[in-house]
Every structure is written in structure tokens, then in C-alpha cells.
C-alpha positions in Angstrom: 117.0 189.5 107.2 118.3 188.6 103.9 116.3 186.3 101.6 119.1 184.0 100.9 119.8 183.3 104.6 116.1 182.5 105.1 115.8 180.3 102.0 118.8 178.4 103.2 117.1 178.0 106.6 113.9 176.8 105.0 115.9 174.3 103.0 117.5 172.9 106.2 114.2 172.7 107.7 112.7 170.8 104.8 115.7 168.4 104.8 115.3 167.9 108.6 111.5 167.2 108.3 112.2 164.7 105.5 114.6 162.8 107.7 112.3 163.0 110.7 109.2 161.9 108.9 110.7 159.6 106.2 108.9 161.7 103.6 110.3 163.9 100.8 109.2 166.8 98.8 108.7 165.7 95.2 108.6 169.3 94.2 108.8 172.7 95.8 106.1 172.9 98.5 103.4 175.4 97.7 104.3 177.9 100.3 107.6 178.6 98.5 105.4 180.2 95.8 104.9 183.1 98.2 108.6 183.6 98.8 109.5 185.8 95.8 106.5 188.2 96.5 107.2 191.6 97.8 106.8 191.4 101.6 103.9 193.9 101.8 102.1 192.9 98.6 99.2 190.7 99.6 97.9 187.9 97.5 94.2 187.7 96.8 92.1 190.0 98.9 94.2 192.6 100.9 93.9 193.4 104.5 90.5 195.1 104.7 90.0 196.0 108.4 87.7 199.0 107.9 87.3 200.1 111.6 89.4 199.2 114.5 87.7 199.2 117.9 89.1 196.4 119.9 92.5 194.8 120.5 92.8 191.3 122.1 96.4 190.6 123.0 98.2 187.4 124.0 101.8 186.8 125.0 104.3 187.1 127.7 106.0 189.9 129.6 106.6 191.8 126.4 102.8 192.4 126.5 101.4 191.7 130.0 100.3 194.9 131.8 99.0 193.4 135.0 97.6 189.8 134.8 100.5 188.0 136.3 100.4 190.5 139.2 97.0 189.1 139.9 98.4 185.5 140.1 101.3 186.7 142.2 98.9 188.5 144.8 96.4 185.6 145.0 98.6 182.7 145.7 99.0 181.9 142.0 95.1 181.5 141.4 93.9 182.9 138.1 91.6 185.9 137.9 88.0 185.1 137.8 85.9 185.1 134.5 85.1 188.7 133.6 88.0 190.2 135.4 88.8 193.6 134.1 91.9 194.6 136.2 93.4 197.9 135.5 96.9 198.2 134.0 99.9 198.4 136.3 102.5 200.5 134.7 105.2 199.4 137.1 105.6 196.2 135.1 108.6 194.0 134.3 109.0 195.7 130.9 109.0 199.3 131.8 106.4 201.7 132.9 103.9 201.2 130.1 103.8 198.6 127.3 102.9 198.7 123.7 99.4 197.4 123.9 98.5 200.3 126.3 99.9 202.8 124.0 97.8 201.2 121.1 94.9 201.8 123.3 95.9 205.4 123.9 96.7 206.3 120.3 93.5 204.7 118.8 91.0 204.8 121.7 90.3 201.0 121.2 89.2 198.6 123.8 91.9 196.5 125.1 91.6 193.0 126.5 95.1 191.8 127.5 95.5 188.1 128.2 99.3 188.1 128.2 101.1 186.8 131.3 104.6 187.6 132.5 106.7 184.4 132.1 104.3 182.8 129.6 105.3 180.3 126.9 103.2 178.8 124.3 102.6 175.6 126.1 103.6 173.6 129.2 103.8 170.6 126.8 106.9 172.1 125.3 108.8 174.4 127.7 107.2 174.3 131.2 108.8 176.8 133.5 108.1 177.3 137.3 107.1 180.5 138.8 106.9 178.8 142.3 107.8 175.2 143.3 104.0 174.3 143.0 103.1 176.4 140.0 104.2 176.8 136.4 103.9 180.1 134.6 100.5 180.3 132.8 100.8 179.6 129.1 99.0 180.7 125.9 97.6 177.3 125.3 96.6 176.2 128.9 95.6 179.5 130.2 95.4 182.6 128.0 93.2 181.2 125.2 90.9 179.4 127.6 90.6 182.6 129.7 89.7 184.6 126.6 87.2 182.1 125.5 85.4 182.0 128.9 85.4 185.8 128.9 83.9 185.8 125.4 80.9 183.7 126.6 80.5 185.7 129.8 77.5 187.9 130.5 77.8 190.3 133.3 74.9 190.5 136.0 73.5 193.5 134.4 73.0 191.5 131.2 75.8 193.1 129.2 78.3 191.0 127.4 81.7 191.3 129.0 83.7 191.5 125.8 83.0 194.3 123.3 84.6 192.7 120.4 82.7 192.9 117.1 84.2 190.4 114.6 84.9 192.8 111.8 86.3 195.5 114.2 88.6 193.4 116.5 92.3 192.5 115.9 93.9 189.6 117.8 97.6 190.0 118.4 100.0 187.2 119.4 103.6 187.9 120.6 105.0 184.8 122.3 108.4 183.3 122.2 110.8 185.2 124.6 110.6 182.5 127.2 110.1 179.6 124.8 113.4 180.4 123.1 115.4 181.4 126.1 117.0 180.1 129.3 115.4 177.1 130.9 113.7 176.3 127.6 114.9 175.7 124.0 118.1 177.7 124.3 119.4 175.4 127.0 117.8 172.2 125.6 115.5 172.2 128.6 112.3 171.5 126.5 110.2 168.4 127.0 111.9 165.4 125.2 110.8 165.0 121.7 109.8 168.6 121.3 111.6 171.3 119.2 111.3 174.7 117.7 108.8 173.4 115.2 106.7 172.2 118.2 106.7 175.8 119.5 105.7 177.4 116.1 103.0 174.6 115.7 101.6 175.6 119.1 101.3 179.3 118.0 99.4 178.4 115.0 97.2 175.9 116.8 96.3 178.7 119.2 95.4 181.0 116.4 93.2 178.3 115.0 91.4 178.1 118.4 90.8 181.9 118.1 89.6 181.5 114.6 87.2 178.7 115.7 85.8 181.1 118.3 85.2 183.8 115.8 88.5 185.8 115.4 89.1 186.9 111.9 91.8 189.6 111.9 95.3 188.4 113.3 98.5 190.1 113.8 101.4 187.7 114.4 104.5 189.3 115.9 107.7 187.5 114.7 110.5 186.8 117.1 112.3 189.9 118.5 116.1 190.0 118.1 116.8 188.5 121.6 120.5 188.0 120.6 120.8 191.9 120.8 119.4 192.1 124.3 121.9 192.3 127.1 121.0 188.9 128.5 122.0 187.2 125.3 124.2 189.8 123.6 127.8 189.3 122.5 130.5 190.2 125.1 131.9 192.8 122.7 128.5 194.4 122.6 128.1 194.6 126.3 126.2 191.4 126.6 125.9 190.3 130.3 128.3 187.6 131.6 125.9 187.1 134.4 122.5 188.5 135.0 119.6 188.3 137.7 117.6 186.6 134.9 120.3 183.9 134.5 122.6 183.8 137.6 124.3 180.5 136.5 124.8 181.6 132.8 127.6 179.5 131.2 130.9 181.3 130.5 130.7 180.9 126.7 128.4 184.0 126.1 129.6 184.2 122.4 128.1 180.6 121.8 124.9 181.6 123.6 124.5 184.7 121.5 124.9 183.0 118.2 122.7 180.1 119.1 120.1 182.5 120.0 120.5 184.2 116.7 120.1 180.9 114.9 116.9 180.2 116.7 115.5 183.5 115.9 116.4 183.2 112.2 114.7 179.8 112.1 111.5 180.9 113.9 111.1 183.9 111.7 111.6 182.0 108.5 108.8 179.6 109.7 106.5 182.5 110.4 107.4 184.0 107.0 106.4 180.9 105.0 103.9 179.2 107.1 101.6 182.3 107.6 100.9 182.8 103.9 100.5 179.0 103.4 97.9 178.8 106.2 96.1 181.9 105.0 96.2 181.3 101.2 96.5 177.5 100.7 95.2 175.9 103.9 91.6 175.4 104.3 91.1 176.1 108.1 91.3 179.9 108.1 88.7 180.8 105.4 87.9 184.4 105.5 90.6 185.3 107.9 93.2 188.2 107.4 96.7 187.9 108.7 99.4 190.5 109.1 102.9 189.2 110.1 104.5 192.2 112.2 108.3 192.0 111.5 109.1 193.5 114.8 112.6 191.8 114.4 113.5 194.1 111.6 112.0 197.2 113.4 114.0 196.5 116.5 117.2 195.7 114.6 116.8 199.0 112.8 116.5 200.8 116.1 119.6 199.0 117.2 121.5 200.1 114.1 120.0 203.6 113.9 119.0 204.7 117.4 118.8 208.4 116.7 115.7 207.8 114.4 113.8 206.3 117.4 115.3 207.0 120.8 114.8 210.6 121.9 116.2 210.9 125.6 118.6 213.6 126.7 121.5 211.4 127.5 123.7 209.8 124.9 121.7 207.1 123.1 122.5 203.6 124.2 121.4 200.3 122.6 123.5 198.0 124.8 123.2 199.2 128.4 119.7 198.9 129.9 118.0 201.6 132.0 118.0 199.1 135.0 121.6 197.9 134.9 121.8 195.0 137.4 124.2 192.4 138.6 122.9 189.7 140.9 123.9 191.9 143.9 122.9 195.5 143.0 121.0 197.6 140.3 121.7 201.0 138.9 119.0 203.0 137.3 120.4 205.2 134.6 119.0 208.7 133.9 116.9 209.6 130.7 115.3 206.2 130.1 114.1 207.3 126.7 117.8 207.2 125.6 117.9 203.5 126.1 116.7 200.7 123.9 116.4 198.2 126.8 114.7 198.6 130.1 116.5 195.7 131.8 118.6 192.7 130.5 115.7 191.3 128.6 112.8 193.7 128.1 112.5 196.7 125.8 112.4 200.2 127.2 109.2 202.5 127.4 110.4 204.4 124.4 110.7 201.2 122.5 107.1 200.4 123.5 105.9 203.7 122.0 107.8 203.0 118.8 106.3 199.4 118.5 102.8 200.7 119.4 103.0 203.4 116.6 104.2 200.8 114.1 101.4 198.3 115.2 98.9 201.1 114.4 100.4 201.3 110.9 100.2 197.5 110.6 96.5 197.5 111.4 95.9 200.4 109.0 97.4 198.1 106.2 100.3 200.5 105.4 103.3 199.2 107.6 106.6 198.5 105.8 107.2 196.1 108.6 104.3 193.9 107.8 103.2 191.3 105.1 99.5 190.8 104.7 97.7 187.6 103.8 94.2 186.3 103.4 
């Protein structure tokens, strides 16, 4: 994403904030000091994770490996404290997700609190999983579930979570549902809330994790959802109608460009606010942050699939493996040739690529990460 476009977005955000609050920036805010730094050059002390033994993950269907299935199988009641359900690789994303591959590649413990369908908070973009039940969210469910588990001791006297403070990374990837249909994209958010409400929510949940003892954070920025079949341009095989959005409006070009604008705005906020919180703010003392630019990684895959996809069929970044209309689905051969598993979720080969790059991020050497703290 070009620097000039992001700076223009930030300027617009500053102007909007001034109009909204009646305040003005007398001078450039301190976070702009960070903008001209090279993306992977940390200020102050660099990312110093010496040993990685545990991953704690939060998010939505881009990360969930079985937790929503528990809700679904138990009349939408949550798993009990100390639940250690095994991964279900027949998930909504594909057969296996990035966090599970990180566990395989590194041998780390994995505690996955992500839930299919999640948003950051019901206070911003509530969405229903059933007439009587909203999808669990990061704020209202995932963080409380983690905190409860972190305080839980098993009957044998062993602490449930094995998460040493200096060896544990906390990953947050949330936004697919917040920014999509039945949410911000369609102006379906709670009145008075906005994209800034969503990003505020993300940082507030990171603060809760910090207050509970977390010190190493990987924040995924927003994926290029405008490239997914659900939100893609019609000339790029974007879906006119999808099982994920049966009543999708006919102006798919407008939808795709609006999604792109949302993604640009969100990622600009992550890009400036993370260093501000880590380097200037006083509430994350001693914490280390890596912003994982998964947006650029996925965009590079879209533009250069031969460097990442490896199936036996012709490589395809537009048509998903499970190619569905509201009436019928076709499953294409050679899933590793595809960027997308279905209209919204990355394919399993994409999960492997994301997992490998995540390992580089936590090793402190990824070209797709900026490090702060």
C-alpha cells in the first residue's frame, strides 16, 4: 500500500476526528513521527522474543479451528472453563488453518479462542448465529474465556494454560465480519459507531490481555477482502450472488470499492496507532508489538500466485475451490492451485503460506512485519 495514499487517509481521519470532537491538532500528532521510518526498523528496543513455546490466538473464521463447532453442537452454550477441544480440520476456511500449521512448524502449544462468525464486539456490529443467539465476539466471549482459562487449575493441580510470559505470543486477527455484510459495509452497525469504534475495540482487547500478563503481541492487519470472490469486482470474477450474501445488491463494483476503502482506512489506523500505543502511550510498558501486514502478503499472492500456490491445475486467484451459487456447489480439483477456499475464506495452501510468514514474524525477521516496543 503506497505511503501517499495512507497519509491521505490519515489526514482525512484527523479532519473527521476534529469535526467530530470539536478539537484540532495544533501540530502534527506524535504518531506521525513514526511514519517515515522503515516498516521493519523498530524504534527503541527491538522485538526480543528469545524462545517461542506458546501461541494464544483470537479472531474469527480465519482462525477458528473448532470452537464454534462446540457452540453449534451444544445449543449455543459455550465450552466449559478448561476446555481443550481438538482441532476440526473440516472447518469453514479449509481443512486446516494457519494457527494449526504454526503449531506444526514450531511445536508450540496452541490455545485457540477464535470463533467462526466473530466480530470485535456486539456493541458495534452484532450478528445473529441463531434467532436467539449472537455470534460470540472477542470482547464479550473470547477474552473472558482466555482469562478464565488462565486462572484455572485442573483437578490434578496442574495449571490449565502453559503460557510463560516471556515465551508466549498473543495473535489477534479480527475484522472479516466487522467490515462485511450485515456490519460496517452495509451500514448495519450500532448507531453512533464506526470503523474507529472497531479499531478502538481491538486495541482495548489487547489492553485487557496486557493487563492479564501478555507481553508479546502480533496484530494482523485487515486482509484484502475486496479481492475475495464475495467482494471482488465483476471483471475479476467477483460474485454477483453468494450463499454468504443471497440478497447482495446488484452494484458489485460499488461494493468492492467501498470494501477497499474500508480496508485502506483500517490498515492506516493499525499502521500509525500501534507504534503510538507501543512507543508513546503509557499503558503497554514493556510490551512488544509486531504488526503483521497480511494484506500485503495476500495481495502479493494475488498478483504473483506462482510464487506461493503449488497445485497441479492452472493457478487461480479468483475462482474458489468450493465454487457455490445459492443452489449448488462445485468443488474444483487441485485445491492448492487456488487462493480462496470459498467466496470468503483463504485456501489451505494460503494457510500454509500465512503460517510460514507468521513464524518469520515471531522470529523478528519478516519483511511483512513492523516491530514496536
